[in-house]
C-alpha positions, -999 to 999 in steps of 0.1 A, spaced: 247 -318 235 280 -335 229 302 -340 259 327 -311 261 355 -333 273 352 -354 241 354 -323 219 384 -310 239 402 -343 236 394 -344 199 409 -310 195 440 -320 213 442 -352 193 442 -332 161 468 -307 173 490 -335 184 488 -349 148 496 -316 132 459 -309 122 433 -284 131 397 -290 141 382 -259 124 348 -246 133 331 -265 105 349 -297 113 340 -293 150 304 -286 142 301 -317 119 316 -338 147 292 -323 172 263 -330 149 275 -366 144 278 -371 182 243 -357 187 227 -382 163 240 -414 180 248 -444 159 252 -443 121 249 -408 106 245 -400 69 263 -372 52 231 -357 39 216 -356 74 246 -336 86 243 -314 55 207 -307 63 215 -299 100 243 -275 89 220 -258 63 193 -254 90 219 -236 112 239 -217 86 218 -214 55 233 -225 22 261 -250 27 275 -270 -2 278 -308 0 316 -308 -5 319 -288 27 304 -317 47 323 -343 27 356 -326 33 349 -323 70 339 -360 72 370 -371 53 392 -351 77 374 -366 108 379 -401 94 415 -394 86 420 -382 122 403 -414 136 374 -394 151 349 -411 128 347 -444 110 331 -449 76 306 -477 76 304 -484 39 277 -511 42 253 -484 56 267 -455 36 273 -436 68 297 -428 97 300 -435 133 319 -417 160 350 -434 173 349 -429 211 384 -441 217 403 -423 190 434 -416 212 445 -453 213 458 -471 183 433 -497 172 419 -514 142 381 -516 142 358 -545 141 324 -530 133 294 -552 142 264 -540 121 229 -552 131 209 -560 100 176 -555 118 180 -522 136 211 -508 118 230 -503 151 268 -504 149 291 -515 177 328 -508 174 353 -532 190 391 -532 190 397 -559 164 435 -557 164 443 -592 177 419 -609 153 429 -587 124 466 -596 128 456 -633 123 432 -624 94 459 -603 76 484 -632 80 460 -657 65 452 -633 37 489 -627 30 496 -664 29 468 -666 2 485 -638 -17 458 -614 -9 463 -577 2 433 -562 20 427 -525 11 415 -514 46 422 -524 82 386 -520 95 365 -551 92 327 -552 93 305 -582 104 268 -581 98 243 -600 118 218 -593 146 225 -576 179 215 -590 213 184 -568 215 171 -578 180 178 -615 187 157 -614 219 
């Protein structure tokens, strides 16, 4: 069961940004929280269909897009999935560490490193399309 304080904070965060955490959006967030780690859209769709019967895929994709836009989830393109952002209320740019062995994802505040990376890219005449950066490798547990 997702922590009620997190959901209350998520709701307040949305309201403060002029958005609304609807019942479906809240439920998708709850289901993502319950899964831990990277969650796939079709897993969330299956969970919703188990609870509510027929649910169309665009319903889940729209909810996921909203949650990403609000900073409550991060899209992990390399794994074709999403992770919950547990510190959505503070401005940050994410550095996502993805373990190639177990698929685990760790999110760090990458703001200081990304400032330098963006400056170097700018000097080279390059404009990155996203602020989040992903590094792949092996986590501590998998290296042990």
